[in-house]
Each structure stands twice: as structure tokens, then as C-alpha cells.
N, C-alpha and C positions, 0 to 999 in steps of 0.2 A: 499421441502422447504416451510414452512408455509407462507401463503400470508401476515400474520401480519408483516413479516420481510421485505416486499417489499413496499417501499414508493415511490409513483409516483407523479411527479410535472409537471406543464405545460411547463416549460422551463428548460434548463440546468442551468441557473442562479439560479432559485428557488430550484432546486435539490441541487446545490452546497451550497446555503445558509443554507438549512435545515441540510445538512451533517455537515457543520461547527458548527452550533448551537449544534448538537448532540455531536460532538467531544469535544466542550468546556464543555458541561455538564459532559461527562465522565472524562475528564481531571480534572475538579474541584472536582468531587466525589472522584477520586483516591487520589488527594492531601489532602483530608480530612481524609484519612486513612493511608497515607505514606508520607515520607519526600520528595520524588520526584516521577515523573511519566515518563514512557518511551513511546514514540510516534514515530512510523515508518511511513514515508510518501512516496507517489509515485509522479511522475511528470505528466505533460500533461496540455492541455488547460482547461479542466473542473476543475482539481485541482487548477489551478491558480485562478479561480473564488472563490473556497472554501478558499484558503489561504488568499485572500483579506478580506473576512469576518472574518475569524478566528483570524486574527491579531488584529482586533478591539474588540474581545471578552474579557471579564474580567476574565483572567486566570493568575495565578501567574507564568508567563513565566520563571522566574529565577529558578523555580523548575522543569522545563520541560527538559528532555533529548531527543533530536531529533535524529532519525536514518533514514537511507534511505532503502526503500524496494529494489530498484535497481538503477543502474546508467549506462550510456553509457560510452564507453571509449573515452572521450573527456575531454579537459581541463575545469576547473571549471568556466572559463569565457566564454566558448563556448555557443552559443545560444541554442544548443541542450542539454545542461547539466541540469539534474534534480536539481542538487545542486544550480546552478545559479538561476533557477526559485524560489526555496524555499528561497534562500537568499534574493532575491529582494522582494518577495511577502509576506513572513512570518517571516523569521528570523530577518531581520533588522526592519521592522515595529513593530513587537511584542517585540523587545528588548531581544531576547533569547541570553544568554551569549555564546560567541564563544566556551568556554570550555564545554558547554552542547551540542554542535553540533558534531555528530559523522558521518562524511561523508565518502563515498566511494571515494577513490582517483582515479578519472577517468583519470588523466594525466599519470598514470603509466600503465604498461601492465595489462591486465585484470587479469592475473594469480597472479601477485604481489599485485594488489589492493585487490583481494579476500582474499589472505593470511593475509594482514594487517587488513582488515575489520573483519575477523573472530577472529583474535587475540584481537582486540579492544573490540569486543562484549564479548568475553570470560572474559577479564579483568573486564569489567564493571559488568557483571552479575555473575561473579565468577562461571561459569558453567564448570564442568568437561567434558572431551570428551564423546560424545554420548548423552549428555543431552541438550535438546533444550532450549535456552533462552525464557523467557515468557515476551513478550512485553505487556504493558498494553493496548495499542491501535495500531492497524495496519490499515492504510488507503491504499486501493488498487483500481485499475481500472480494466477494461477488454477490450480487443480488439475485433474486429469483428469476429475473429476466435476463440474467448474465451481464449486467452492468458491472464495471469495475472502476475504481477511483470515482469520479463523477462523469464518466463517459457511458451514456446510455445508448441502447440500440438506436441506430438512425442518426446519431449525432454527426453532423458534417465534419467536425474537427477530428474525427477518427482518421480522416484522410490526411491530416497535417503531420508530416514526418519531420518537419524542421523546427516547429515551435517548441517552447519549453512548458509554458503554462498559460491558461486562458480562462476568462470568465465564460460560464455556460449557464443555460437555463434548463433545468431538468424537470421531469414529469411529476416528481414527488416533492413535498414541502420539506424544508425550505427550498424554494425553486432556484434561487440565485446562489451560485457556487463558484469556486475557483478550483481548477484541477490541473494536475500534471497531464501532459499530452503524450501521445504514443511514442515520440522520439525517446525521451528519457525513460519511459516505462520499459521499452524494448531494449535499451542500452544497458540496463542495470547488470552488475556482475552476478547478482543472485536475486531471485524473486521468491518470496515465501507467500503462498496463498493460504489463507485461513478462513474456513467457513463451516457453518453448522446449521442443521435443520432440514427437515423433509421438504420444505418449500424450495430448497436449492437443488433437489435431486435431479429434476428434469434438465435444468440448465447445466449442471455439472456433466451429466451424461452427454449432452449435445456438444458442449465445449471440448470435451476430451475425445470424442469419437467421430465427430464430423469434420469435413474439410474446413480450411481456413476461410472464415467469413466474418472478419472483425466488425463490420458494420451491423451485422445481426447478432454477433456474440462478442462484445468488446473484451470479455475476460480472456479471449485468445491472444490479445495483444501482449507480447513479451513472454508468453507461456507456450504457445504452439510450437512443438518441435524443439523446445529449448531444454537442454539437459540441466541447465542451471536454475530451472523453475521447479519448485516443489509444492505439492498440495497437501495440506493438513486438514482433514475433514472428519466429521463424526459419522457414525454408521447410518444415521438418517439421511444425511446428504449424499452418501455413497450407495443408497438403496438400489439404484438402477444400474450401477456399474457391474460389468461381468465379474463373476467370481473366478479367481485364479486357482 
């Protein structure tokens, strides 16, 4: 991974702000080329900081179609819902039309929610079976064990290069989730990785410096050797990275 793709900031808030500004730049650029833009987002405390900034950016939000990278099997008004966070911090403040929001229905069984989400994505992108949809921008995070989306180390579906989304059972609660699969994650035109905290330092170092082993380091999916993948991290997360 080229160091040029790793952007380090003093705090989580600064990393989130920089990531938001970059997302707004990419959204606006794509809207100068196409009628609409597709943006898949993740949840979490650091993304909440990003959403707050992003909602204030001058983007033609009525032309943005918002998707979810993953979701927990919880109701949309549950405090653990990624959709609830996005609705409160980005969708409502930015004024994204409800018809442009393509959410994972966490109130259903994970299997049914995955089936419906795949069908909705196929309808929108008009992709035939076996062809990955190409999101314009995918925003992701990374856990301390290098999971990304809801793909944790050892997950068999990491080897699935043709599926779009699926139900998974993960080692941390809530255990039942729906996640995008490696195909669409790798196919994205741009990937923005946002993370913060010293608990991510070892994983970040391994993901960026070791050979490609996505079953052990899922965060390498769609980022390894990809010039269109950018990392926005705080100094604590980058503590083990070589100084340039």
C-alpha cells in the first residue's frame, strides 16, 4: 500500500472531517459526469463524526443514492442500528430524499433482509447474476482484528467473488448481520477507509505492510494495491506505521 494513500491526523475528529471533505469532493465530481451518484456507508462512532461534517457540505444530495455496507439485525429505531445513525446524522440533515435511501431491513430475519437487499441492488444497477454492482464511493471502517463491513477473519464468504450481499453470523453482538460481499467492495470506484484509536494500530500495520491474506485480514479487500483506496486515520491508529 503506497504511503500516499494513508492520511494521518492528530485526532479522530480531524480524520473524520478530512474524510468527509474528500467524500464530498468525490460525490461532486461524479455528479459532474453522471445524473446521480451511489454512496455506500458504514456505521460507528467515528463515521458519526464524518456524517455530521458531510451533511453540511455543498453536495446535490437529491442526486445521491445512499446504500449500506452492512447492518445489524435490529429494528431501524434501535440504538445499535447503522441506519438509525445515518438517518439522524446524515440523511435528515442533508435532506437526502427517502426514495434515494436503500437500506438493509434489519427488522427482518438476516436471510430475508439479505435477499431483499440483493434484489434492490440488482434492480437499481441492472446487473445480471455474477456481475458485481459498481458503487461510486464506498465508505468503510476497520475493527481491531481487521474486520471490515461485517466480514470478520475466517468468514467463508470472503471467498465469494460473485455474490452481492449475504447474512452472516459474527463473533460480537449483535451476532446476526447482513453485509456486502467482496465483489462489490472490490469493484467500487473509490474506497474511503476511516478509523481511529490505538486498538486499531496493530491491525492497520499488518493490513498495510503484509502480503494479501484477506481471510486473515478482511480489510485488505478492495484496498490492497488499490490506488483508489484511501485511508483516513488518527495518530493513535497510525502509531506503528513507519515514519516517512
